[in-house]
MMTF fields as JSON, N, C-alpha, C and O atoms, coordinates in Angstrom:
{
  "mmtfVersion": "1.0.0",
  "mmtfProducer": "UNKNOWN",
  "numBonds": 183,
  "numAtoms": 184,
  "numGroups": 46,
  "numChains": 1,
  "numModels": 1,
  "chainsPerModel": [1],
  "groupsPerChain": [46],
  "chainIdList": ["A"],
  "bondAtomList": [4, 2, 8, 6, 12, 10, 16, 14, 20, 18, 24, 22, 28, 26, 32, 30, 36, 34, 40, 38, 44, 42, 48, 46, 52, 50, 56, 54, 60, 58, 64, 62, 68, 66, 72, 70, 76, 74, 80, 78, 84, 82, 88, 86, 92, 90, 96, 94, 100, 98, 104, 102, 108, 106, 112, 110, 116, 114, 120, 118, 124, 122, 128, 126, 132, 130, 136, 134, 140, 138, 144, 142, 148, 146, 152, 150, 156, 154, 160, 158, 164, 162, 168, 166, 172, 170, 176, 174, 180, 178],
  "bondOrderList": [1, 1, 1, 1, 1, 1, 1, 1, 1, 1, 1, 1, 1, 1, 1, 1, 1, 1, 1, 1, 1, 1, 1, 1, 1, 1, 1, 1, 1, 1, 1, 1, 1, 1, 1, 1, 1, 1, 1, 1, 1, 1, 1, 1, 1],
  "groupList": [{"groupName": "MET", "atomNameList": ["N", "CA", "C", "O"], "elementList": ["N", "C", "C", "O"], "formalChargeList": [0, 0, 0, 0], "bondAtomList": [1, 0, 2, 1, 3, 2], "bondOrderList": [1, 1, 2], "singleLetterCode": "M", "chemCompType": "L-PEPTIDE LINKING"}, {"groupName": "LYS", "atomNameList": ["N", "CA", "C", "O"], "elementList": ["N", "C", "C", "O"], "formalChargeList": [0, 0, 0, 0], "bondAtomList": [1, 0, 2, 1, 3, 2], "bondOrderList": [1, 1, 2], "singleLetterCode": "K", "chemCompType": "L-PEPTIDE LINKING"}, {"groupName": "THR", "atomNameList": ["N", "CA", "C", "O"], "elementList": ["N", "C", "C", "O"], "formalChargeList": [0, 0, 0, 0], "bondAtomList": [1, 0, 2, 1, 3, 2], "bondOrderList": [1, 1, 2], "singleLetterCode": "T", "chemCompType": "L-PEPTIDE LINKING"}, {"groupName": "SER", "atomNameList": ["N", "CA", "C", "O"], "elementList": ["N", "C", "C", "O"], "formalChargeList": [0, 0, 0, 0], "bondAtomList": [1, 0, 2, 1, 3, 2], "bondOrderList": [1, 1, 2], "singleLetterCode": "S", "chemCompType": "L-PEPTIDE LINKING"}, {"groupName": "GLU", "atomNameList": ["N", "CA", "C", "O"], "elementList": ["N", "C", "C", "O"], "formalChargeList": [0, 0, 0, 0], "bondAtomList": [1, 0, 2, 1, 3, 2], "bondOrderList": [1, 1, 2], "singleLetterCode": "E", "chemCompType": "L-PEPTIDE LINKING"}, {"groupName": "GLN", "atomNameList": ["N", "CA", "C", "O"], "elementList": ["N", "C", "C", "O"], "formalChargeList": [0, 0, 0, 0], "bondAtomList": [1, 0, 2, 1, 3, 2], "bondOrderList": [1, 1, 2], "singleLetterCode": "Q", "chemCompType": "L-PEPTIDE LINKING"}, {"groupName": "TYR", "atomNameList": ["N", "CA", "C", "O"], "elementList": ["N", "C", "C", "O"], "formalChargeList": [0, 0, 0, 0], "bondAtomList": [1, 0, 2, 1, 3, 2], "bondOrderList": [1, 1, 2], "singleLetterCode": "Y", "chemCompType": "L-PEPTIDE LINKING"}, {"groupName": "LEU", "atomNameList": ["N", "CA", "C", "O"], "elementList": ["N", "C", "C", "O"], "formalChargeList": [0, 0, 0, 0], "bondAtomList": [1, 0, 2, 1, 3, 2], "bondOrderList": [1, 1, 2], "singleLetterCode": "L", "chemCompType": "L-PEPTIDE LINKING"}, {"groupName": "ASN", "atomNameList": ["N", "CA", "C", "O"], "elementList": ["N", "C", "C", "O"], "formalChargeList": [0, 0, 0, 0], "bondAtomList": [1, 0, 2, 1, 3, 2], "bondOrderList": [1, 1, 2], "singleLetterCode": "N", "chemCompType": "L-PEPTIDE LINKING"}, {"groupName": "TRP", "atomNameList": ["N", "CA", "C", "O"], "elementList": ["N", "C", "C", "O"], "formalChargeList": [0, 0, 0, 0], "bondAtomList": [1, 0, 2, 1, 3, 2], "bondOrderList": [1, 1, 2], "singleLetterCode": "W", "chemCompType": "L-PEPTIDE LINKING"}, {"groupName": "ALA", "atomNameList": ["N", "CA", "C", "O"], "elementList": ["N", "C", "C", "O"], "formalChargeList": [0, 0, 0, 0], "bondAtomList": [1, 0, 2, 1, 3, 2], "bondOrderList": [1, 1, 2], "singleLetterCode": "A", "chemCompType": "L-PEPTIDE LINKING"}, {"groupName": "ASP", "atomNameList": ["N", "CA", "C", "O"], "elementList": ["N", "C", "C", "O"], "formalChargeList": [0, 0, 0, 0], "bondAtomList": [1, 0, 2, 1, 3, 2], "bondOrderList": [1, 1, 2], "singleLetterCode": "D", "chemCompType": "L-PEPTIDE LINKING"}, {"groupName": "ARG", "atomNameList": ["N", "CA", "C", "O"], "elementList": ["N", "C", "C", "O"], "formalChargeList": [0, 0, 0, 0], "bondAtomList": [1, 0, 2, 1, 3, 2], "bondOrderList": [1, 1, 2], "singleLetterCode": "R", "chemCompType": "L-PEPTIDE LINKING"}, {"groupName": "ILE", "atomNameList": ["N", "CA", "C", "O"], "elementList": ["N", "C", "C", "O"], "formalChargeList": [0, 0, 0, 0], "bondAtomList": [1, 0, 2, 1, 3, 2], "bondOrderList": [1, 1, 2], "singleLetterCode": "I", "chemCompType": "L-PEPTIDE LINKING"}, {"groupName": "GLY", "atomNameList": ["N", "CA", "C", "O"], "elementList": ["N", "C", "C", "O"], "formalChargeList": [0, 0, 0, 0], "bondAtomList": [1, 0, 2, 1, 3, 2], "bondOrderList": [1, 1, 2], "singleLetterCode": "G", "chemCompType": "PEPTIDE LINKING"}, {"groupName": "PRO", "atomNameList": ["N", "CA", "C", "O"], "elementList": ["N", "C", "C", "O"], "formalChargeList": [0, 0, 0, 0], "bondAtomList": [1, 0, 2, 1, 3, 2], "bondOrderList": [1, 1, 2], "singleLetterCode": "P", "chemCompType": "L-PEPTIDE LINKING"}],
  "groupTypeList": [0, 1, 2, 1, 2, 1, 2, 3, 4, 4, 5, 2, 2, 6, 3, 7, 8, 9, 8, 10, 11, 12, 7, 13, 3, 4, 8, 4, 7, 7, 1, 1, 4, 8, 7, 12, 7, 5, 3, 14, 12, 4, 6, 2, 2, 15],
  "groupIdList": [1, 2, 3, 4, 5, 6, 7, 8, 9, 10, 11, 12, 13, 14, 15, 16, 17, 18, 19, 20, 21, 22, 23, 24, 25, 26, 27, 28, 29, 30, 31, 32, 33, 34, 35, 36, 37, 38, 39, 40, 41, 42, 43, 44, 45, 46],
  "secStructList": [7, 7, 7, 7, 7, 2, 2, 2, 2, 2, 2, 2, 2, 2, 2, 2, 2, 2, 2, 2, 2, 2, 2, 2, 2, 2, 2, 2, 2, 2, 2, 2, 2, 2, 2, 2, 2, 2, 2, 6, 1, 1, 1, 7, 7, 7],
  "xCoordList": [17.686, 16.718, 15.294, 14.97, 14.458, 13.054, 12.335, 12.566, 11.481, 10.724, 9.269, 8.483, 8.912, 7.528, 7.195, 8.056, 5.947, 5.495, 5.225, 5.13, 5.102, 4.809, 3.505, 3.412, 2.504, 1.201, 1.317, 0.721, 2.079, 2.257, 2.983, 2.632, 3.988, 4.717, 3.818, 3.863, 3.007, 2.079, 1.081, 0.757, 0.598, -0.357, 0.291, -0.328, 1.537, 2.259, 2.461, 2.276, 2.844, 3.042, 1.744, 1.73, 0.653, -0.652, -0.996, -1.456, -0.771, -1.088, -0.264, -0.788, 1.029, 1.888, 1.468, 1.442, 1.14, 0.701, -0.599, -0.77, -1.513, -2.796, -2.57, -3.156, -1.719, -1.423, -0.742, -1.037, 0.168, 0.864, -0.128, -0.078, -1.028, -2.032, -2.901, -3.222, -3.277, -4.124, -3.38, -3.947, -2.101, -1.316, -1.08, -1.109, -0.843, -0.65, -1.92, -1.855, -3.063, -4.337, -4.55, -4.968, -4.257, -4.421, -3.481, -3.858, -2.254, -1.271, -1.735, -1.573, -2.31, -2.816, -3.931, -3.988, -4.81, -5.886, -5.316, -5.785, -4.299, -3.689, -2.983, -3.027, -2.333, -1.677, -2.703, -2.473, -3.833, -4.882, -5.434, -5.658, -5.65, -6.159, -5.155, -5.532, -3.876, -2.825, -2.788, -2.67, -2.889, -2.916, -4.133, -4.046, -5.27, -6.495, -6.326, -6.72, -5.738, -5.533, -4.529, -4.725, -3.447, -2.426, -2.964, -2.567, -3.857, -4.381, -5.195, -5.421, -5.629, -6.384, -5.505, -6.004, -4.203, -3.267, -2.725, -3.097, -1.851, -1.303, -0.442, -0.551, 0.412, 1.328, 0.674, -0.314, 1.237, 0.704, 1.53, 2.697, 0.911, 1.6, 2.31, 1.848, 3.409, 4.137, 3.309, 3.769],
  "yCoordList": [-24.697, -24.988, -24.772, -25.082, -24.241, -24.068, -25.401, -26.154, -25.681, -26.926, -26.686, -27.628, -25.413, -25.1, -25.636, -25.717, -25.995, -26.397, -25.148, -24.048, -25.318, -24.19, -23.524, -22.298, -24.343, -23.813, -22.962, -21.888, -23.441, -22.708, -21.386, -20.362, -21.413, -20.189, -19.196, -17.996, -19.696, -18.821, -18.191, -17.009, -18.983, -18.473, -17.398, -16.377, -17.633, -16.654, -15.36, -14.269, -15.487, -14.313, -13.539, -12.311, -14.259, -13.615, -12.871, -11.729, -13.526, -12.942, -11.678, -10.668, -11.746, -10.579, -9.437, -8.281, -9.755, -8.729, -8.092, -6.878, -8.902, -8.384, -7.44, -6.359, -7.858, -7.01, -5.717, -4.65, -5.811, -4.62, -3.649, -2.447, -4.175, -3.322, -2.627, -1.446, -3.366, -2.807, -1.69, -0.635, -1.936, -0.934, 0.308, 1.43, 0.101, 1.239, 2.086, 3.314, 1.433, 2.156, 2.931, 4.089, 2.275, 2.914, 4.109, 5.156, 3.946, 5.023, 6.22, 7.364, 5.965, 7.05, 7.818, 9.046, 7.087, 7.744, 8.607, 9.721, 8.088, 8.843, 10.093, 11.142, 9.986, 11.156, 12.243, 13.416, 11.851, 12.814, 13.463, 14.673, 12.65, 13.171, 14.136, 15.176, 13.781, 14.631, 15.979, 17.022, 15.955, 17.21, 18.048, 19.27, 17.378, 18.082, 18.774, 19.928, 18.055, 18.628, 19.775, 20.804, 19.594, 20.634, 21.891, 23.0, 21.729, 22.887, 23.801, 24.966, 23.283, 24.085, 24.878, 25.657, 24.687, 25.391, 26.647, 26.975, 27.337, 28.603, 28.427, 29.203, 27.41, 27.231, 26.439, 25.735, 26.566, 25.846, 24.597, 24.515, 23.631, 22.383, 22.503, 23.233, 21.808, 21.86, 21.275, 21.239],
  "zCoordList": [-0.071, -1.143, -0.642, 0.505, -1.511, -1.158, -1.286, -2.232, -0.348, -0.402, -0.767, -0.871, -0.962, -1.33, -2.714, -3.591, -2.891, -4.224, -5.046, -4.502, -6.355, -7.245, -6.827, -6.762, -6.547, -6.158, -4.896, -4.81, -3.925, -2.681, -2.928, -2.343, -3.79, -4.115, -4.832, -4.56, -5.744, -6.46, -5.497, -5.612, -4.55, -3.571, -2.705, -2.402, -2.31, -1.498, -2.273, -1.734, -3.544, -4.394, -4.542, -4.447, -4.775, -4.911, -3.63, -3.666, -2.506, -1.21, -0.961, -0.491, -1.28, -1.102, -2.014, -1.593, -3.256, -4.201, -3.739, -3.848, -3.224, -2.752, -1.578, -1.515, -0.652, 0.498, 0.075, 0.613, -0.889, -1.377, -2.011, -1.753, -2.839, -3.482, -2.439, -2.573, -1.401, -0.349, 0.388, 0.67, 0.695, 1.399, 0.55, 1.056, -0.753, -1.66, -1.709, -1.646, -1.819, -1.854, -0.558, -0.573, 0.563, 1.864, 1.985, 2.513, 1.492, 1.531, 0.711, 1.136, -0.458, -1.303, -0.587, -0.65, 0.087, 0.831, 1.948, 2.182, 2.639, 3.723, 3.206, 3.849, 2.049, 1.453, 1.154, 1.446, 0.571, 0.24, 1.502, 1.544, 2.527, 3.789, 4.41, 4.95, 4.329, 4.876, 4.165, 4.808, 2.842, 2.078, 2.453, 2.568, 2.642, 3.004, 4.359, 4.534, 5.309, 6.633, 6.589, 7.236, 5.819, 5.732, 5.064, 5.421, 4.105, 3.377, 4.293, 3.965, 5.427, 6.374, 7.316, 8.128, 7.214, 8.087, 7.417, 6.291, 8.119, 7.627, 6.384, 5.433, 6.39, 5.268, 4.135, 4.341, 2.954, 1.801, 1.543, 1.927, 0.892, 0.59, -0.755, -1.633, -0.926, -2.195, -3.336, -4.478]
}
């Protein structure tokens, strides 16, 4: 059984969602950077 209070669970959910959003944004930036770097090479990107 979980012993966390509702408030604690909500805070954890918020924290996880915030971290997920940050990681997704960071991942999108890395994808764009990767495409930019690949476009400078001999082969083309899909």
